Backbone atoms as SQL, in Angstrom:
CREATE TABLE atoms (id INTEGER PRIMARY KEY, chain TEXT, resi INTEGER, resn TEXT, atom TEXT, x REAL, y REAL, z REAL);
INSERT INTO atoms VALUES
  (1, 'A', 1, 'MET', 'N', 136.858, 26.788, -120.624),
  (2, 'A', 1, 'MET', 'CA', 135.599, 26.166, -120.246),
  (3, 'A', 1, 'MET', 'C', 135.904, 24.747, -119.780),
  (4, 'A', 2, 'ILE', 'N', 135.159, 24.309, -118.758),
  (5, 'A', 2, 'ILE', 'CA', 135.344, 22.991, -118.156),
  (6, 'A', 2, 'ILE', 'C', 134.068, 22.170, -118.346),
  (7, 'A', 3, 'GLY', 'N', 134.230, 20.929, -118.802),
  (8, 'A', 3, 'GLY', 'CA', 133.134, 19.966, -118.851),
  (9, 'A', 3, 'GLY', 'C', 133.280, 19.013, -117.683),
  (10, 'A', 4, 'ARG', 'N', 132.191, 18.699, -117.039),
  (11, 'A', 4, 'ARG', 'CA', 132.199, 17.796, -115.877),
  (12, 'A', 4, 'ARG', 'C', 131.225, 16.662, -116.160),
  (13, 'A', 5, 'ARG', 'N', 131.699, 15.418, -115.992),
  (14, 'A', 5, 'ARG', 'CA', 130.853, 14.263, -116.272),
  (15, 'A', 5, 'ARG', 'C', 130.812, 13.334, -115.061),
  (16, 'A', 6, 'TRP', 'N', 129.606, 13.015, -114.645),
  (17, 'A', 6, 'TRP', 'CA', 129.373, 12.059, -113.561),
  (18, 'A', 6, 'TRP', 'C', 128.602, 10.883, -114.121),
  (19, 'A', 7, 'HIS', 'N', 128.878, 9.670, -113.621),
  (20, 'A', 7, 'HIS', 'CA', 128.198, 8.454, -114.066),
  (21, 'A', 7, 'HIS', 'C', 127.599, 7.719, -112.876),
  (22, 'A', 8, 'GLY', 'N', 126.400, 7.195, -113.076),
  (23, 'A', 8, 'GLY', 'CA', 125.766, 6.337, -112.079),
  (24, 'A', 8, 'GLY', 'C', 124.946, 5.263, -112.775),
  (25, 'A', 9, 'ARG', 'N', 124.581, 4.232, -112.021),
  (26, 'A', 9, 'ARG', 'CA', 123.747, 3.150, -112.550),
  (27, 'A', 9, 'ARG', 'C', 122.572, 2.937, -111.613),
  (28, 'A', 10, 'ILE', 'N', 121.383, 2.760, -112.209),
  (29, 'A', 10, 'ILE', 'CA', 120.172, 2.516, -111.440),
  (30, 'A', 10, 'ILE', 'C', 119.434, 1.320, -112.034),
  (31, 'A', 11, 'PRO', 'N', 118.601, 0.654, -111.230),
  (32, 'A', 11, 'PRO', 'CA', 117.781, -0.428, -111.773),
  (33, 'A', 11, 'PRO', 'C', 116.759, 0.135, -112.769),
  (34, 'A', 12, 'LEU', 'N', 116.488, -0.631, -113.807),
  (35, 'A', 12, 'LEU', 'CA', 115.521, -0.214, -114.831),
  (36, 'A', 12, 'LEU', 'C', 114.167, 0.144, -114.207),
  (37, 'A', 13, 'ALA', 'N', 113.742, -0.590, -113.201),
  (38, 'A', 13, 'ALA', 'CA', 112.435, -0.347, -112.577),
  (39, 'A', 13, 'ALA', 'C', 112.339, 1.030, -111.918),
  (40, 'A', 14, 'LYS', 'N', 113.476, 1.656, -111.628),
  (41, 'A', 14, 'LYS', 'CA', 113.479, 2.961, -110.960),
  (42, 'A', 14, 'LYS', 'C', 113.799, 4.116, -111.909),
  (43, 'A', 15, 'GLU', 'N', 113.918, 3.822, -113.199),
  (44, 'A', 15, 'GLU', 'CA', 114.348, 4.824, -114.174),
  (45, 'A', 15, 'GLU', 'C', 113.471, 6.078, -114.171),
  (46, 'A', 16, 'GLU', 'N', 112.190, 5.922, -114.334),
  (47, 'A', 16, 'GLU', 'CA', 111.303, 7.081, -114.476),
  (48, 'A', 16, 'GLU', 'C', 111.338, 7.973, -113.236),
  (49, 'A', 17, 'ASP', 'N', 111.272, 7.364, -112.059),
  (50, 'A', 17, 'ASP', 'CA', 111.288, 8.156, -110.819),
  (51, 'A', 17, 'ASP', 'C', 112.612, 8.899, -110.656),
  (52, 'A', 18, 'TYR', 'N', 113.717, 8.234, -110.954),
  (53, 'A', 18, 'TYR', 'CA', 115.021, 8.877, -110.799),
  (54, 'A', 18, 'TYR', 'C', 115.189, 10.034, -111.785),
  (55, 'A', 19, 'LEU', 'N', 114.827, 9.811, -113.024),
  (56, 'A', 19, 'LEU', 'CA', 114.969, 10.874, -114.020),
  (57, 'A', 19, 'LEU', 'C', 114.073, 12.064, -113.690),
  (58, 'A', 20, 'ASP', 'N', 112.896, 11.806, -113.131),
  (59, 'A', 20, 'ASP', 'CA', 112.036, 12.913, -112.690),
  (60, 'A', 20, 'ASP', 'C', 112.723, 13.734, -111.604),
  (61, 'A', 21, 'LEU', 'N', 113.364, 13.070, -110.650),
  (62, 'A', 21, 'LEU', 'CA', 114.071, 13.785, -109.589),
  (63, 'A', 21, 'LEU', 'C', 115.259, 14.570, -110.133),
  (64, 'A', 22, 'MET', 'N', 115.949, 13.998, -111.086),
  (65, 'A', 22, 'MET', 'CA', 117.067, 14.717, -111.699),
  (66, 'A', 22, 'MET', 'C', 116.550, 15.977, -112.398),
  (67, 'A', 23, 'ARG', 'N', 115.442, 15.843, -113.100),
  (68, 'A', 23, 'ARG', 'CA', 114.841, 16.975, -113.820),
  (69, 'A', 23, 'ARG', 'C', 114.369, 18.059, -112.851),
  (70, 'A', 24, 'GLU', 'N', 113.763, 17.642, -111.741),
  (71, 'A', 24, 'GLU', 'CA', 113.162, 18.582, -110.793),
  (72, 'A', 24, 'GLU', 'C', 114.160, 19.202, -109.825),
  (73, 'A', 25, 'HIS', 'N', 115.230, 18.470, -109.477),
  (74, 'A', 25, 'HIS', 'CA', 116.141, 18.939, -108.430),
  (75, 'A', 25, 'HIS', 'C', 117.569, 19.176, -108.914),
  (76, 'A', 26, 'ALA', 'N', 118.166, 18.163, -109.528),
  (77, 'A', 26, 'ALA', 'CA', 119.590, 18.269, -109.877),
  (78, 'A', 26, 'ALA', 'C', 119.836, 19.307, -110.970),
  (79, 'A', 27, 'LEU', 'N', 119.106, 19.230, -112.065),
  (80, 'A', 27, 'LEU', 'CA', 119.347, 20.176, -113.161),
  (81, 'A', 27, 'LEU', 'C', 119.147, 21.629, -112.733),
  (82, 'A', 28, 'PRO', 'N', 118.062, 21.960, -112.018),
  (83, 'A', 28, 'PRO', 'CA', 117.940, 23.349, -111.556),
  (84, 'A', 28, 'PRO', 'C', 119.069, 23.756, -110.603),
  (85, 'A', 29, 'ASP', 'N', 119.544, 22.814, -109.782),
  (86, 'A', 29, 'ASP', 'CA', 120.639, 23.110, -108.860),
  (87, 'A', 29, 'ASP', 'C', 121.913, 23.452, -109.634),
  (88, 'A', 30, 'TYR', 'N', 122.273, 22.611, -110.593),
  (89, 'A', 30, 'TYR', 'CA', 123.450, 22.908, -111.417),
  (90, 'A', 30, 'TYR', 'C', 123.301, 24.270, -112.093),
  (91, 'A', 31, 'ARG', 'N', 122.177, 24.438, -112.748),
  (92, 'A', 31, 'ARG', 'CA', 121.972, 25.631, -113.581),
  (93, 'A', 31, 'ARG', 'C', 121.888, 26.923, -112.780),
  (94, 'A', 32, 'SER', 'N', 121.569, 26.834, -111.502),
  (95, 'A', 32, 'SER', 'CA', 121.488, 28.037, -110.682),
  (96, 'A', 32, 'SER', 'C', 122.832, 28.441, -110.085),
  (97, 'A', 33, 'THR', 'N', 123.849, 27.614, -110.252),
  (98, 'A', 33, 'THR', 'CA', 125.174, 27.928, -109.716),
  (99, 'A', 33, 'THR', 'C', 125.850, 28.951, -110.617),
  (100, 'A', 34, 'PRO', 'N', 126.301, 30.068, -110.063),
  (101, 'A', 34, 'PRO', 'CA', 126.993, 31.070, -110.894),
  (102, 'A', 34, 'PRO', 'C', 128.183, 30.445, -111.628),
  (103, 'A', 35, 'GLY', 'N', 128.255, 30.704, -112.922),
  (104, 'A', 35, 'GLY', 'CA', 129.326, 30.161, -113.745),
  (105, 'A', 35, 'GLY', 'C', 128.961, 28.882, -114.468),
  (106, 'A', 36, 'ASN', 'N', 127.765, 28.329, -114.192),
  (107, 'A', 36, 'ASN', 'CA', 127.317, 27.154, -114.934),
  (108, 'A', 36, 'ASN', 'C', 126.821, 27.598, -116.297),
  (109, 'A', 37, 'LEU', 'N', 127.248, 26.902, -117.330),
  (110, 'A', 37, 'LEU', 'CA', 126.876, 27.246, -118.706),
  (111, 'A', 37, 'LEU', 'C', 125.869, 26.272, -119.312),
  (112, 'A', 38, 'GLY', 'N', 125.499, 25.249, -118.562),
  (113, 'A', 38, 'GLY', 'CA', 124.525, 24.286, -119.053),
  (114, 'A', 38, 'GLY', 'C', 124.651, 22.968, -118.306),
  (115, 'A', 39, 'ALA', 'N', 123.538, 22.233, -118.254),
  (116, 'A', 39, 'ALA', 'CA', 123.510, 20.949, -117.563),
  (117, 'A', 39, 'ALA', 'C', 122.528, 20.028, -118.267),
  (118, 'A', 40, 'TRP', 'N', 122.947, 18.779, -118.442),
  (119, 'A', 40, 'TRP', 'CA', 122.137, 17.778, -119.127),
  (120, 'A', 40, 'TRP', 'C', 122.242, 16.454, -118.404),
  (121, 'A', 41, 'VAL', 'N', 121.189, 15.643, -118.493),
  (122, 'A', 41, 'VAL', 'CA', 121.208, 14.275, -117.989),
  (123, 'A', 41, 'VAL', 'C', 121.093, 13.355, -119.200),
  (124, 'A', 42, 'LEU', 'N', 122.075, 12.489, -119.350),
  (125, 'A', 42, 'LEU', 'CA', 122.091, 11.489, -120.410),
  (126, 'A', 42, 'LEU', 'C', 121.737, 10.149, -119.777),
  (127, 'A', 43, 'HIS', 'N', 120.990, 9.312, -120.478),
  (128, 'A', 43, 'HIS', 'CA', 120.661, 7.997, -119.922),
  (129, 'A', 43, 'HIS', 'C', 120.485, 6.994, -121.045),
  (130, 'A', 44, 'ARG', 'N', 120.840, 5.733, -120.715),
  (131, 'A', 44, 'ARG', 'CA', 120.670, 4.651, -121.679),
  (132, 'A', 44, 'ARG', 'C', 120.425, 3.349, -120.934),
  (133, 'A', 45, 'ARG', 'N', 119.567, 2.537, -121.513),
  (134, 'A', 45, 'ARG', 'CA', 119.241, 1.238, -120.927),
  (135, 'A', 45, 'ARG', 'C', 120.259, 0.204, -121.385),
  (136, 'A', 46, 'ASP', 'N', 120.617, -0.667, -120.448),
  (137, 'A', 46, 'ASP', 'CA', 121.551, -1.760, -120.711),
  (138, 'A', 46, 'ASP', 'C', 121.027, -2.969, -119.942),
  (139, 'A', 47, 'GLY', 'N', 120.100, -3.695, -120.556),
  (140, 'A', 47, 'GLY', 'CA', 119.454, -4.799, -119.862),
  (141, 'A', 47, 'GLY', 'C', 118.581, -4.266, -118.738),
  (142, 'A', 48, 'ALA', 'N', 118.815, -4.762, -117.526),
  (143, 'A', 48, 'ALA', 'CA', 118.015, -4.372, -116.368),
  (144, 'A', 48, 'ALA', 'C', 118.588, -3.160, -115.634),
  (145, 'A', 49, 'VAL', 'N', 119.605, -2.525, -116.235),
  (146, 'A', 49, 'VAL', 'CA', 120.282, -1.390, -115.616),
  (147, 'A', 49, 'VAL', 'C', 120.179, -0.180, -116.534),
  (148, 'A', 50, 'VAL', 'N', 120.083, 0.985, -115.946),
  (149, 'A', 50, 'VAL', 'CA', 120.104, 2.234, -116.706),
  (150, 'A', 50, 'VAL', 'C', 121.359, 3.005, -116.289),
  (151, 'A', 51, 'HIS', 'N', 122.172, 3.357, -117.278),
  (152, 'A', 51, 'HIS', 'CA', 123.334, 4.209, -117.041),
  (153, 'A', 51, 'HIS', 'C', 122.875, 5.649, -117.150),
  (154, 'A', 52, 'VAL', 'N', 123.231, 6.441, -116.150),
  (155, 'A', 52, 'VAL', 'CA', 122.866, 7.848, -116.114),
  (156, 'A', 52, 'VAL', 'C', 124.152, 8.652, -116.019),
  (157, 'A', 53, 'GLU', 'N', 124.258, 9.673, -116.827),
  (158, 'A', 53, 'GLU', 'CA', 125.400, 10.571, -116.749),
  (159, 'A', 53, 'GLU', 'C', 124.888, 11.998, -116.724),
  (160, 'A', 54, 'THR', 'N', 125.507, 12.791, -115.878),
  (161, 'A', 54, 'THR', 'CA', 125.254, 14.224, -115.965),
  (162, 'A', 54, 'THR', 'C', 126.454, 14.834, -116.669),
  (163, 'A', 55, 'PHE', 'N', 126.171, 15.763, -117.529),
  (164, 'A', 55, 'PHE', 'CA', 127.227, 16.510, -118.206),
  (165, 'A', 55, 'PHE', 'C', 126.924, 17.980, -117.998),
  (166, 'A', 56, 'THR', 'N', 127.873, 18.671, -117.402),
  (167, 'A', 56, 'THR', 'CA', 127.700, 20.090, -117.113),
  (168, 'A', 56, 'THR', 'C', 128.870, 20.871, -117.690),
  (169, 'A', 57, 'LEU', 'N', 128.602, 22.084, -118.088),
  (170, 'A', 57, 'LEU', 'CA', 129.641, 22.987, -118.592),
  (171, 'A', 57, 'LEU', 'C', 129.776, 24.160, -117.634),
  (172, 'A', 58, 'TRP', 'N', 131.032, 24.576, -117.410),
  (173, 'A', 58, 'TRP', 'CA', 131.344, 25.622, -116.444),
  (174, 'A', 58, 'TRP', 'C', 132.313, 26.608, -117.046),
  (175, 'A', 59, 'GLU', 'N', 132.217, 27.862, -116.618),
  (176, 'A', 59, 'GLU', 'CA', 133.118, 28.903, -117.123),
  (177, 'A', 59, 'GLU', 'C', 134.577, 28.568, -116.858),
  (178, 'A', 60, 'ASP', 'N', 134.869, 28.086, -115.646),
  (179, 'A', 60, 'ASP', 'CA', 136.248, 27.818, -115.249),
  (180, 'A', 60, 'ASP', 'C', 136.232, 26.972, -113.972),
  (181, 'A', 61, 'GLU', 'N', 137.418, 26.651, -113.458),
  (182, 'A', 61, 'GLU', 'CA', 137.504, 25.836, -112.249),
  (183, 'A', 61, 'GLU', 'C', 136.859, 26.518, -111.047),
  (184, 'A', 62, 'ALA', 'N', 136.961, 27.821, -110.952),
  (185, 'A', 62, 'ALA', 'CA', 136.330, 28.538, -109.838),
  (186, 'A', 62, 'ALA', 'C', 134.816, 28.312, -109.840),
  (187, 'A', 63, 'ALA', 'N', 134.217, 28.298, -111.017),
  (188, 'A', 63, 'ALA', 'CA', 132.778, 28.053, -111.123),
  (189, 'A', 63, 'ALA', 'C', 132.440, 26.630, -110.670),
  (190, 'A', 64, 'VAL', 'N', 133.251, 25.658, -111.078),
  (191, 'A', 64, 'VAL', 'CA', 133.020, 24.274, -110.641),
  (192, 'A', 64, 'VAL', 'C', 133.073, 24.203, -109.124),
  (193, 'A', 65, 'ARG', 'N', 134.059, 24.849, -108.530),
  (194, 'A', 65, 'ARG', 'CA', 134.219, 24.803, -107.074),
  (195, 'A', 65, 'ARG', 'C', 133.067, 25.492, -106.337),
  (196, 'A', 66, 'ARG', 'N', 132.391, 26.413, -106.981),
  (197, 'A', 66, 'ARG', 'CA', 131.201, 27.003, -106.345),
  (198, 'A', 66, 'ARG', 'C', 130.121, 25.935, -106.169),
  (199, 'A', 67, 'PHE', 'N', 130.128, 24.947, -107.045),
  (200, 'A', 67, 'PHE', 'CA', 129.170, 23.845, -106.930),
  (201, 'A', 67, 'PHE', 'C', 129.697, 22.730, -106.028),
  (202, 'A', 68, 'THR', 'N', 130.980, 22.385, -106.163),
  (203, 'A', 68, 'THR', 'CA', 131.524, 21.192, -105.501),
  (204, 'A', 68, 'THR', 'C', 132.184, 21.440, -104.164),
  (205, 'A', 69, 'GLY', 'N', 132.632, 22.660, -103.924),
  (206, 'A', 69, 'GLY', 'CA', 133.554, 22.880, -102.819),
  (207, 'A', 69, 'GLY', 'C', 134.969, 22.712, -103.352),
  (208, 'A', 70, 'GLU', 'N', 135.932, 22.669, -102.473),
  (209, 'A', 70, 'GLU', 'CA', 137.336, 22.692, -102.894),
  (210, 'A', 70, 'GLU', 'C', 137.747, 21.482, -103.730),
  (211, 'A', 71, 'ASP', 'N', 137.225, 20.292, -103.408),
  (212, 'A', 71, 'ASP', 'CA', 137.624, 19.068, -104.115),
  (213, 'A', 71, 'ASP', 'C', 136.743, 18.854, -105.346),
  (214, 'A', 72, 'MET', 'N', 137.203, 19.358, -106.476),
  (215, 'A', 72, 'MET', 'CA', 136.421, 19.269, -107.720),
  (216, 'A', 72, 'MET', 'C', 136.175, 17.831, -108.167),
  (217, 'A', 73, 'ALA', 'N', 137.083, 16.931, -107.858),
  (218, 'A', 73, 'ALA', 'CA', 136.982, 15.554, -108.349),
  (219, 'A', 73, 'ALA', 'C', 135.954, 14.722, -107.583),
  (220, 'A', 74, 'ARG', 'N', 135.588, 15.169, -106.405),
  (221, 'A', 74, 'ARG', 'CA', 134.648, 14.402, -105.580),
  (222, 'A', 74, 'ARG', 'C', 133.234, 14.512, -106.163),
  (223, 'A', 75, 'ALA', 'N', 132.584, 13.374, -106.316),
  (224, 'A', 75, 'ALA', 'CA', 131.201, 13.352, -106.799),
  (225, 'A', 75, 'ALA', 'C', 130.286, 14.000, -105.779),
  (226, 'A', 76, 'GLN', 'N', 129.289, 14.726, -106.265),
  (227, 'A', 76, 'GLN', 'CA', 128.283, 15.361, -105.423),
  (228, 'A', 76, 'GLN', 'C', 127.001, 14.533, -105.513),
  (229, 'A', 77, 'TYR', 'N', 126.418, 14.209, -104.376),
  (230, 'A', 77, 'TYR', 'CA', 125.208, 13.399, -104.365),
  (231, 'A', 77, 'TYR', 'C', 124.073, 14.134, -103.673),
  (232, 'A', 78, 'TYR', 'N', 122.867, 13.840, -104.127),
  (233, 'A', 78, 'TYR', 'CA', 121.656, 14.387, -103.538),
  (234, 'A', 78, 'TYR', 'C', 121.092, 13.382, -102.534),
  (235, 'A', 79, 'ASP', 'N', 120.237, 13.843, -101.633),
  (236, 'A', 79, 'ASP', 'CA', 119.670, 12.964, -100.608),
  (237, 'A', 79, 'ASP', 'C', 118.980, 11.744, -101.208),
  (238, 'A', 80, 'PHE', 'N', 118.365, 11.893, -102.347),
  (239, 'A', 80, 'PHE', 'CA', 117.611, 10.796, -102.955),
  (240, 'A', 80, 'PHE', 'C', 118.491, 9.773, -103.663),
  (241, 'A', 81, 'ASP', 'N', 119.743, 10.088, -103.959),
  (242, 'A', 81, 'ASP', 'CA', 120.591, 9.189, -104.739),
  (243, 'A', 81, 'ASP', 'C', 120.745, 7.810, -104.116),
  (244, 'A', 82, 'GLY', 'N', 120.892, 7.743, -102.808),
  (245, 'A', 82, 'GLY', 'CA', 121.087, 6.459, -102.144),
  (246, 'A', 82, 'GLY', 'C', 119.921, 5.502, -102.294),
  (247, 'A', 83, 'LEU', 'N', 118.743, 6.021, -102.611),
  (248, 'A', 83, 'LEU', 'CA', 117.558, 5.184, -102.805),
  (249, 'A', 83, 'LEU', 'C', 117.500, 4.570, -104.197),
  (250, 'A', 84, 'PHE', 'N', 118.367, 5.022, -105.100),
  (251, 'A', 84, 'PHE', 'CA', 118.293, 4.605, -106.495),
  (252, 'A', 84, 'PHE', 'C', 119.585, 3.980, -107.022),
  (253, 'A', 85, 'LEU', 'N', 120.707, 4.568, -106.689),
  (254, 'A', 85, 'LEU', 'CA', 121.978, 4.166, -107.308),
  (255, 'A', 85, 'LEU', 'C', 122.452, 2.806, -106.820),
  (256, 'A', 86, 'LEU', 'N', 123.000, 2.023, -107.738),
  (257, 'A', 86, 'LEU', 'CA', 123.539, 0.711, -107.398),
  (258, 'A', 86, 'LEU', 'C', 124.876, 0.828, -106.675),
  (259, 'A', 87, 'GLU', 'N', 125.604, 1.905, -106.915),
  (260, 'A', 87, 'GLU', 'CA', 126.826, 2.225, -106.185),
  (261, 'A', 87, 'GLU', 'C', 127.033, 3.726, -106.271),
  (262, 'A', 88, 'MET', 'N', 127.833, 4.233, -105.366),
  (263, 'A', 88, 'MET', 'CA', 128.119, 5.669, -105.324),
  (264, 'A', 88, 'MET', 'C', 129.564, 5.862, -105.771),
  (265, 'A', 89, 'GLU', 'N', 129.735, 6.136, -107.043),
  (266, 'A', 89, 'GLU', 'CA', 131.084, 6.346, -107.558),
  (267, 'A', 89, 'GLU', 'C', 131.681, 7.578, -106.879),
  (268, 'A', 90, 'PRO', 'N', 132.912, 7.482, -106.391),
  (269, 'A', 90, 'PRO', 'CA', 133.469, 8.574, -105.585),
  (270, 'A', 90, 'PRO', 'C', 133.934, 9.794, -106.372),
  (271, 'A', 91, 'GLU', 'N', 134.252, 9.624, -107.650),
  (272, 'A', 91, 'GLU', 'CA', 134.832, 10.743, -108.401),
  (273, 'A', 91, 'GLU', 'C', 134.149, 10.947, -109.740),
  (274, 'A', 92, 'VAL', 'N', 134.324, 12.147, -110.263),
  (275, 'A', 92, 'VAL', 'CA', 133.832, 12.527, -111.585),
  (276, 'A', 92, 'VAL', 'C', 135.029, 12.782, -112.487),
  (277, 'A', 93, 'VAL', 'N', 134.751, 13.058, -113.755),
  (278, 'A', 93, 'VAL', 'CA', 135.800, 13.344, -114.729),
  (279, 'A', 93, 'VAL', 'C', 135.597, 14.762, -115.247),
  (280, 'A', 94, 'HIS', 'N', 136.690, 15.486, -115.395),
  (281, 'A', 94, 'HIS', 'CA', 136.652, 16.836, -115.958),
  (282, 'A', 94, 'HIS', 'C', 137.387, 16.882, -117.286),
  (283, 'A', 95, 'PHE', 'N', 136.937, 17.771, -118.166),
  (284, 'A', 95, 'PHE', 'CA', 137.526, 17.946, -119.477),
  (285, 'A', 95, 'PHE', 'C', 137.715, 19.424, -119.752),
  (286, 'A', 96, 'ASP', 'N', 138.788, 19.767, -120.426),
  (287, 'A', 96, 'ASP', 'CA', 138.904, 21.095, -120.997),
  (288, 'A', 96, 'ASP', 'C', 138.087, 21.102, -122.269),
  (289, 'A', 97, 'VAL', 'N', 137.331, 22.159, -122.499),
  (290, 'A', 97, 'VAL', 'CA', 136.404, 22.221, -123.634),
  (291, 'A', 97, 'VAL', 'C', 136.874, 23.310, -124.598),
  (292, 'A', 98, 'ILE', 'N', 136.905, 22.956, -125.861),
  (293, 'A', 98, 'ILE', 'CA', 137.199, 23.919, -126.926),
  (294, 'A', 98, 'ILE', 'C', 135.858, 24.408, -127.461),
  (295, 'A', 99, 'ASP', 'N', 135.681, 25.716, -127.536),
  (296, 'A', 99, 'ASP', 'CA', 134.426, 26.222, -128.109),
  (297, 'A', 99, 'ASP', 'C', 134.701, 27.158, -129.264);
């Protein structure tokens, strides 16, 4: 099993709108990909910035690539991300998961 973690930062004033979009678009997208075992959005406030992380679980690398394409390490962004994120981090982190 593979865990995939992405991190982004948004202004506090945009928190509610961004999290709504993640709930409505990103989570269903992850969860509808064959081989996805779960998807969550984590968030925490840090002054005027909100750190957002997605954590997804996948059956194997082939399942991750069904979502990402060949380059698993490349971050995937939605059309709305550029309106919210303070920067577009280019890569994500993967973990082997013991269950």
